[in-house]
C-alpha positions in Angstrom: -15.2 23.2 40.0 -17.7 20.8 39.4 -17.6 17.5 41.3 -19.0 15.3 38.8 -16.9 12.3 38.1 -17.7 11.1 34.6 -17.3 9.8 32.2 -15.9 6.6 33.6 -15.5 3.1 32.5 -17.0 0.1 34.3 -15.4 -2.8 36.3 -16.0 -6.3 35.1 -15.6 -8.2 38.5 -15.5 -11.9 38.0 -15.8 -14.2 41.3 -15.0 -18.0 40.9 -14.5 -20.8 43.5 -14.9 -24.4 44.3 -18.5 -25.3 44.8 -19.1 -24.7 48.7 -16.7 -21.9 49.2 -19.1 -19.3 49.7 -18.8 -17.1 46.2 -22.4 -16.8 45.7 -23.1 -15.5 49.1 -20.3 -13.1 49.2 -21.5 -11.7 45.5 -25.2 -11.4 46.8 -24.0 -9.5 49.7 -21.7 -7.2 47.4 -24.7 -6.5 45.1 -27.1 -5.5 48.1 -24.4 -3.3 49.3 -23.6 -1.6 46.1 -26.5 -0.6 44.1 -24.4 0.6 40.9 -23.3 -3.1 40.7 -25.3 -5.6 38.4 -25.1 -9.2 37.7 -24.2 -10.7 34.5 -27.2 -12.7 33.2 -26.1 -16.0 31.4 -28.2 -17.3 28.3 -29.0 -20.9 28.0 -30.6 -23.3 25.9 -32.1 -25.5 29.0 -35.5 -25.3 30.0 -36.9 -22.6 32.4 -37.3 -24.2 35.9 -40.2 -23.9 38.3 -39.5 -20.7 40.3 -37.2 -19.0 37.6 -38.2 -15.7 35.8 -37.0 -15.5 32.3 -34.4 -12.7 31.6 -33.9 -12.3 35.6 -32.1 -15.7 36.3 -31.4 -16.6 32.6 -31.9 -15.7 29.1 -33.6 -18.8 27.7 -33.1 -19.3 24.2 -33.5 -22.2 21.7 -30.4 -23.9 20.8 -30.2 -22.9 17.0 -30.3 -19.2 18.1 -27.3 -19.9 20.8 -25.3 -21.6 17.9 -26.2 -18.8 15.8 -24.8 -16.3 18.2 -21.7 -18.6 18.9 -20.8 -18.3 14.9 -21.3 -14.6 15.5 -18.9 -14.4 18.3 -21.7 -12.8 20.3 -20.4 -14.3 23.6 -17.3 -13.7 26.0 -17.7 -17.2 27.2 -19.9 -20.3 26.8 -19.9 -24.0 27.4 -21.8 -27.2 27.0 -22.8 -28.4 30.6 -24.6 -31.9 30.4 -26.1 -31.0 26.8 -27.2 -27.5 27.7 -25.6 -24.5 26.4 -24.5 -21.5 28.7 -22.8 -18.1 28.1 -22.3 -14.6 28.8 -23.7 -12.7 25.8 -20.9 -10.0 25.0 -23.4 -7.0 23.7 -25.0 -6.0 27.3 -21.5 -6.1 28.8 -19.8 -3.8 26.6 -22.6 -1.7 26.9 -22.7 -1.4 30.3 -18.8 -0.7 31.0 -19.0 1.7 28.0 -21.7 3.4 30.2 -19.9 3.4 33.5 -21.9 0.4 35.2 -20.0 -2.2 37.1 -20.9 -5.9 36.3 -20.3 -8.9 38.5 -19.9 -12.4 37.0 -20.4 -15.5 39.3 -18.8 -18.1 37.2 -16.2 -20.9 37.3 -12.5 -20.5 36.3 -13.0 -21.5 32.8 -15.4 -18.7 32.4 -13.3 -16.4 34.1 -10.3 -17.7 31.8 -12.2 -16.8 28.6 -13.3 -13.6 29.4 -10.1 -12.3 30.8 -8.9 -13.4 27.2 -11.0 -11.2 25.6 -11.4 -8.6 28.1 -7.7 -8.2 29.7 -8.3 -4.3 30.4 -11.4 -4.8 31.8 -11.4 -8.0 33.6 -10.7 -8.3 37.4 -10.4 -12.1 38.7 -11.1 -13.0 42.2 -10.9 -16.8 43.3 -12.1 -17.7 47.0 -10.7 -20.4 48.6 -12.1 -22.5 51.4 -10.1 -22.9 54.7 -10.0 -26.5 54.1 -11.3 -29.3 52.2 -12.9 -30.9 55.2 -14.5 -27.4 55.6 -15.8 -27.5 52.1 -17.3 -31.0 52.9 -19.0 -29.9 56.1 -20.6 -26.9 54.3 -21.6 -29.3 51.3 -23.2 -31.4 53.9 -24.6 -28.6 56.1 -26.6 -27.3 53.2 -28.2 -30.5 52.3 -28.6 -30.0 48.6 -26.6 -33.0 47.3 -26.6 -36.8 48.1 -23.3 -37.8 49.4 -21.9 -39.3 46.2 -22.3 -36.0 44.6 -20.4 -34.1 47.6 -17.7 -36.4 47.1 -17.8 -35.6 43.4 -17.9 -31.9 44.1 -14.8 -32.0 46.4 -12.6 -34.1 44.0 -13.5 -31.5 41.5 -12.6 -28.6 43.9 -9.3 -29.9 43.8 -8.9 -29.2 40.1 -10.5 -25.9 40.6 -8.1 -24.8 43.3 -5.1 -25.6 41.2 -6.3 -22.5 38.8 -6.3 -20.1 41.7 -2.8 -18.8 40.2 -4.5 -17.5 37.2 -6.5 -15.3 39.3 -5.3 -11.4 40.4 -6.8 -12.0 43.9 -7.3 -15.1 46.0 -9.2 -14.9 49.2 -9.5 -17.4 51.6 -13.2 -18.0 53.1 -12.6 -18.7 56.6 -14.5 -15.7 58.0 -17.3 -14.6 55.9 -17.4 -10.8 57.2 -13.7 -10.6 56.9 -13.8 -12.1 53.4 -16.5 -10.3 52.6 -14.8 -6.9 53.6 -11.6 -7.9 51.6 -13.9 -8.4 48.4 -15.7 -5.0 48.8 -11.8 -3.2 49.3 -10.8 -4.8 45.9 -13.9 -3.7 44.1 -13.5 -0.2 45.5 -9.8 0.0 44.6 -10.5 -1.6 40.8 -13.1 1.0 40.5 -10.5 3.6 41.4 -8.0 2.8 38.7 -6.7 5.7 36.6 -7.4 3.8 33.2 -11.2 3.7 34.6 -11.6 7.2 35.3 -11.9 9.0 32.1 -12.9 12.0 33.6 -9.4 12.6 35.1 -7.9 14.3 32.6 -10.6 16.9 32.1 -10.5 17.5 35.9 -6.7 17.8 35.8 -6.7 20.4 33.3 -9.4 22.4 34.8 -7.2 22.4 38.2 -4.1 23.6 36.2 -6.3 26.6 34.6 -7.4 27.7 38.1 -5.7 31.1 39.0 -3.9 31.1 42.1 
């Protein structure tokens, strides 16, 4: 019997957390260890920044184009952030899932909510919690990217974000990076094995039942 395990439907893995909880580091390692997992690239109307590469970091478009796509319901989620529009285009995600490719979203809880509402069978949501708000503050200070007032605003925002962890399928406390990564990888592997995503099973089962014994 063939060992081919296709066709299958891809997984839409959505990871969210307060700033500084370790979401991006966990996602980067997951992608590094799983070459079949690709990152969803957002579209934005803001200008390209030094060091960024178009269509690698973002799809950069004019505001009129973005608004046209909103009118066509072409986004899984979108938001206005400080006057710039950001969104996750639907078409490339639909195509990837149909082709059996898995897509990772490094996103906030609002985006996770919107995507899950549109794709309840495909979306798997994981929320990353810090071990404490004091540890979250220490991490934000250590990475030296923000002024003190910005850090305190991020801590205040974190409380509001944490309130929404109940909406997620899985919740991890990132008190130990390696353990949290192992748990995230286990979730990903388990979700890939769900029966509804493995469309090859029916044909495989039928072939087993036809075998002479």
